[in-house]
N, C-alpha and C positions, 0 to 999 in steps of 0.2 A: 134171822136173816147169817146163811153160812158165810164166814170170814172167804173171799178169795185169796188165792196162792200170793199173788201180788201187793194185795192189802197186809198181809202179814208179815212179807218178807218186810216191804220198806220200814213199817211199823217196829220189826226188830231191829234193821240197821239206824234207825233213830235212836231207838232205846241202849243201841249200845253205845253209839255218839255220845251222849249225855251220860251216859254211865263210865264210860272213858274220863279216868285221873287227868286231869291238866300238867302238864309235865313242864317245865321251867325251862327254855331254853338256854344255855351260858350264854353268860357278857361276854360282849365282842369289845373285846380290847380297844381302848379310842387313839387314834393316833396325834401326838402333836402337831399343831399347825405353827409354825412361827411366824406370828405375826411380820416379820422382817421385810415377807416377801412380799405379800398385799403392800406396803410402803412404799419398799423398791420398786412398785407399777407403777400406784400414785404418784408417785415423783416421776417417773421415766412420762407419763402420760400428761403431768404438767409440761413438763420439760417441751413436751413436742407441743403442747398448745401454745406454748411460749415462740418458739422458734416461727411457728405458721404467724402468730399474731407479729411478730415482728418483719416476715417477709413482707407482712401487708402495708405494715408503715412502709415501708419505702419506698413504695408503690406512691402511696399518698402524700408521701412528703415531697417525691420529682413533682407532685400534683401543684402539691403548694409553694414547692419553687417555682415553678413557672408562672405564678402571681407575682411575685419579687416579693411576699410577704410572711416568709421563712425568714422571721428576725427577730430580735427585741422589738417592743415598742420605741418609739423616738420621737422627741421633737426636736428640729433646730432651734439653736441660738445663737450662732456666727460663726465666721469664715476660720479658717486658716488656711498658712501659707507654709506651713512645717510639712516636712518631707515631698512639695512640690516642687514644680519650674519655674522659673523665672517668670513673675507676672500671674501665677496660674493660686487659685483657691480655693479649697476643698470645705465641705460642708461639715461642722462640728454639732454634735448631738450631745442631748440628754435623753438617759433611759429610763429614768424614774423621779416620781416625787422628791424624794431624799434628794437626787443630784440638781435638782432646780432648789430645792430652799436651802441646799448648801449655796451655791450661788447668789440668792436675794443675802442671804447673810453675808456673803463678801462684801458684795454691791453698797451695804450699810455700813460695815464695820471700816470700808475702805472714805467714808464722809463726802464723797463725793455727790451724795443726793443727799446730803440731812435739810436740804431747804420743802419747802410743803409742792412745790412743781417735782424736783426730784422725786419724793416718795408715793409720788402720784404717778410718777413715772412706772418705778418697780411693781409699785404694785398694778399696774395695766401689762406692765413684760411679765409678770409671775403669774397671772391669770390668764393670759395668750398663752403662754407656757405648757400649764396646766390644760390646758383646755383642747392645743396643740398634741398631745399626750395622750388625754384621753380619746380623741377623736383617732387615733392611729390605732391605739389598744383597739375598738370596737370594730376598724378596718383592717384588724388579721384577726378579729375573733370572727370576722363573716368570713374572710378566705377561708379559712380552717374547717367554718362549715360549709360551705359550698361545695369543695372538694372532696368534702367526704375527709379530712385529715382528724374534725375532731373524734369523730366516730371511733374511727382506726386507730386514736391515741387513747379514745376510752376502755378499748378492748384490749388495748397492750399492759394500760397499768393493772386492769383486773388479772390479765393474766400475770402478768409479774410477780401480784401477790398474793394467786393458789401458789403459782412456783416456789414461792419463798416459804410459804408455810407448808408446803407438801416437803419442802431441804428440810426445815425444821422438827416436822415430824418424821421423816427416815432419817435422822442422823439421832433423833431422842431414843429411838425405838432397839433396846437391845435384843438381839439376836436372842433365842433359845435351843438353838442347835449350829452344831457343828459347822454344817451345809450352810446355814443363817449366817453364820460368821463371816462363813467365805465369799458370799451373796454381797452383802455389807463393806467387806474389804474392796471387793470387787468394783462395786458400785460407788463406794469416796476414789477408789483411783480413778475412774474413769471420768469424773468430776470434779477432779484435783485443780483445773482453770478455772472450771466458774464458781468453787467453796473459797478460792485465794479472796480474803477482804470481805469476804459475805458477813454479814452482821444479822443474826435471827436470833428470833426468842424475843421477850419482853424485857429480857435484861442486855438487849443487842450483843449477843456474843458470840465469838469468833468460830464461826463455821466448821471449819477444820479441828479448832482446840476442842467442839461439841462432839464430831465423831472420834477423836481418838480415844478421848473418857470413854462414849459407848463404848467403842471396840474393846478396850481396857478392861473396862466391868463384866463383861460380856466374857471375856477370852480366863478373866480371872474365874469364874463363877462356873465357866463349864470346864478349868482345867480342875478345880475341886469337883465335880462330877467323876470326873474319871477316875480319879484316884480313890 
């Protein structure tokens, strides 16, 4: 059977494609991506999340304050007239188990409760104050849960930890380009107030000291590359 012109044409085209030698394309030069830009962006996002958590925390702090439980746990152990008008008294509190135990030890050392009845009195007093302190702790925890403060505080703590981790990363990431070095300088200058006194990393190093070390190291390396 005779071959049609279309069949011959298609076969010829396919044959020419198969027979054509492969020509390698020239390699495209890769552009170096400075890691500092991603680190700065991650830190900015973490900082924004922390600010948002702080704002939300303030709302729930007001709610907790309205309950009267925006304070340390406490138990009253007496009254005092210090700082009061004549004939007036104010309650005096213990705020921890350590304070209660310290007072009990003072009573024992005074020798006023050395008898059987005295020791029994001190023991009852100690147990009563410890129970009162535990009850107040539970009341405060319950108020924090009811008002949403506990959840807001947990969110704030997570955001704070994430922001510190991001700070640690960005301040230890050495720029590889002049543009990156300038960007890190601007970033550190903008966050100067937040970095002062901040400790980062496993060794709790001063944040500004870490930043200066990174900037100095990158500056020296880039200067050598230019020369």
